[in-house]
C-alpha positions, -999 to 999 in steps of 0.1 A, spaced: -477 35 -720 -502 37 -691 -537 24 -703 -555 24 -669 -547 49 -642 -562 47 -607 -553 81 -591 -555 86 -553 -587 67 -551 -605 63 -518 -639 47 -511 -657 53 -479 -689 37 -467 -711 52 -439 -725 23 -419 -726 27 -381 -693 45 -385 -672 54 -414 -655 25 -432 -627 32 -456 -627 3 -481 -599 19 -502 -574 45 -489 -556 67 -514 -549 39 -539 -528 47 -570 -522 20 -596 -509 23 -632 -516 -5 -656 -502 -9 -691 -521 -23 -720 -516 -61 -723 -508 -67 -686 -521 -98 -668 -525 -87 -631 -535 -107 -601 -551 -87 -572 -546 -104 -539 -553 -97 -502 -571 -110 -472 -609 -109 -469 -621 -73 -465 -589 -58 -478 -606 -38 -506 -600 -62 -536 -636 -64 -547 -641 -26 -541 -612 -19 -564 -625 -43 -590 -659 -26 -589 -644 8 -594 -623 -5 -623 -655 -19 -637 -672 15 -635 -698 1 -612 -689 19 -580 -677 56 -580 -649 65 -557 -654 89 -529 -621 106 -538 -597 104 -568 -604 93 -603 -601 65 -629 -586 73 -663 -589 46 -690 -575 52 -725 -574 89 -716 -611 89 -706 -620 102 -671 -648 76 -668 -666 88 -637 -670 122 -653 -691 106 -680 -729 108 -678 -746 75 -667 -756 64 -702 -721 71 -714 -707 50 -686 -729 22 -698 -715 27 -733 -680 26 -719 -686 -6 -701 -699 -23 -732 -670 -11 -753 -641 -16 -730 -650 -42 -703 -657 -79 -700 -668 -92 -666 -663 -127 -652 -679 -134 -618 -670 -160 -592 -703 -179 -595 -704 -171 -633 -740 -158 -630 -753 -175 -661 -790 -172 -666 -804 -207 -659 -831 -206 -685 -809 -196 -714 -786 -219 -734 -749 -214 -735 -751 -196 -768 -780 -174 -756 -760 -165 -725 -730 -155 -746 -753 -134 -768 -765 -112 -739 -738 -85 -743 -748 -82 -779 -784 -72 -771 -780 -36 -780 -757 -42 -809 -771 -30 -843 -767 -63 -860 -791 -91 -869 -799 -120 -846 -782 -143 -871 -750 -123 -868 -752 -124 -830 -756 -162 -831 -726 -165 -853 -705 -143 -831 -715 -162 -800 -710 -195 -816 -676 -185 -829 -663 -175 -795 -677 -207 -779 -660 -227 -805 -627 -209 -798 -628 -221 -762 -638 -257 -770 -676 -257 -765 -688 -258 -801 -707 -291 -794 -726 -276 -764 -740 -244 -777 -776 -254 -768 -770 -268 -734 -785 -251 -704 -761 -242 -675 -773 -271 -653 -763 -295 -682 -727 -282 -681 -699 -290 -657 -684 -262 -635 -655 -258 -659 -678 -256 -689 -699 -230 -671 -667 -210 -665 -659 -212 -702 -694 -199 -711 -688 -170 -687 -655 -162 -704 -671 -164 -738 -698 -140 -727 -672 -116 -714 -651 -116 -746 -679 -118 -773 -676 -80 -777 -638 -82 -780 -633 -57 -750 -597 -47 -744 -601 -52 -706 -613 -83 -688 -621 -81 -651 -624 -114 -632 -635 -119 -596 -622 -152 -582 -628 -170 -615 -613 -203 -602 -626 -200 -567 -654 -226 -571 -635 -250 -593 -613 -280 -586 -576 -275 -592 -575 -292 -627 -605 -272 -639 -592 -240 -624 -559 -245 -643 -578 -249 -676 -596 -216 -670 -562 -199 -662 -548 -213 -695 -577 -196 -714 -569 -163 -696 -532 -167 -707 -543 -172 -743 -566 -142 -741 -538 -121 -727 -515 -133 -755 -542 -121 -779 -539 -86 -764 -565 -84 -737 -556 -66 -705 -567 -88 -676 -572 -80 -639 -580 -109 -618 -589 -110 -581 -577 -143 -567 -569 -160 -534 -551 -189 -551 -514 -185 -550 -509 -212 -577 -524 -187 -601 -496 -162 -595 -471 -181 -616 -492 -174 -647 -496 -136 -643 -473 -108 -652 -477 -88 -620 -493 -92 -585 -509 -63 -567 -513 -70 -529 -539 -50 -510 -542 -48 -472 -565 -26 -452 -575 -7 -483 -539 2 -493 -516 -13 -520 -486 -27 -501 -463 -38 -529 
C-alpha cells in the first residue's frame, strides 16, 4: 500500500532566469521501504528531500502522506505533521554545540506535554539503544564523528516518527564509521521506519531496498 505519494511535482526558482529544480516528478513509496536517492550535483535530490520533509512547497503537484495532502495544511498543522511523522538527519548533523548529547536528543520533545524527567528518560533510552549510554553528558566536540552521527540519529527517532529523511548521512565520515551508521539505518528499517536517504556513496546501495536516480530534475529509473 502506498504510504507516500509524490504526484507530478515540479519546483521552479526565479533567479536571473527560471530554474526548474524538479520537473514533473512522480514517486510512490510503500511503508517500510529503505530508499536511496542518487544523482549528480544539482540534479534535484535535495529539493526532493526538502519537499518530502514539508519544508519547501512544490510549484506544481502535491505530496500525500498517509492520506494527508500535507501542503494543503495550515502552517501550524504542517509543523505538527513534521513532529509526528518525520525525523531529519543532516549531513553535518547540526548538533547544538553548547548542549550535551542527551540535551540535543531532547530537542524534538520540547513541545511534548510530558515532564522533563520523562524527556530525559526517553532521550537516554534511545541513546542507549544506539550504544551511547556512557556519553549522554558529552558535548558534541567531545564526541567522534561517528558518535555525533549517532546522536543525530537518536534525535531524529526520539519521537518514533514513521519516516526518516537523511541527507548524505555518511558523507563526512570515513568508510568504517559510515558503514556503522548504515547498519543503524538498517536496524531502524527492520523496526518499521520508512527511510529515504540522499547519498552519493555507491557502497550504500547494497543495503537499501530501492534506488531512485534523479537527473536534471527528473526521475530516470
